[in-house]
Phi, psi and omega in degrees: 000147183265133181286154181293332179294317180296320180295318181294316180294319181292321183286330180281334183272339180255101179261148175289149180300143182291142180279179182296319180296320179295321178294319180295315179296318178296320178295320178294319178295322178294316178297318178297319179294319180294317179295318179297319178293322177295319178296318178297319181292323178295318179295318180297318178295320177298317178296319179295320179294316179294318178297319177295320178294320178295318179296317179294323176296318178297315179296319178297318181294320183286337182260010183293324178293322178295320178294321177296319180295321179291325177291330183283344181272109181287337182291336180279348183269346182253151175289145187291336185245032183271334182253142177262151179286148182291343181280350182282110180244027177274174182275358176079021181284124181237128179237119179049038175082004179245135180272134179250125180223126179263123180253125180289148177290131184293336182277314186258337182084354178278150179294140178281146179285000000 
């Protein structure tokens, strides 16, 4: 004799093959789920783009005084080493990035080594 547990397990694991109507309905539900997910993703991307634009607009609005202050400072617009001091009376000879300047000795007038 066959036990009832075996009959229950055997009957639940062996399903009859799905008919044509079941396959069509399953395909339609799958297609509907894919379309719904695509619509959700398009809406989510749109919300993120609008939120990012609002945030950038807010940031631009809040930093306008800082931008005006930076434009008003002329020292920030020039490179720091473009002008030479008027006291520099050397010939401008530069070797490997080091400036060589000979200073005469105040007592003898001869150049110092």
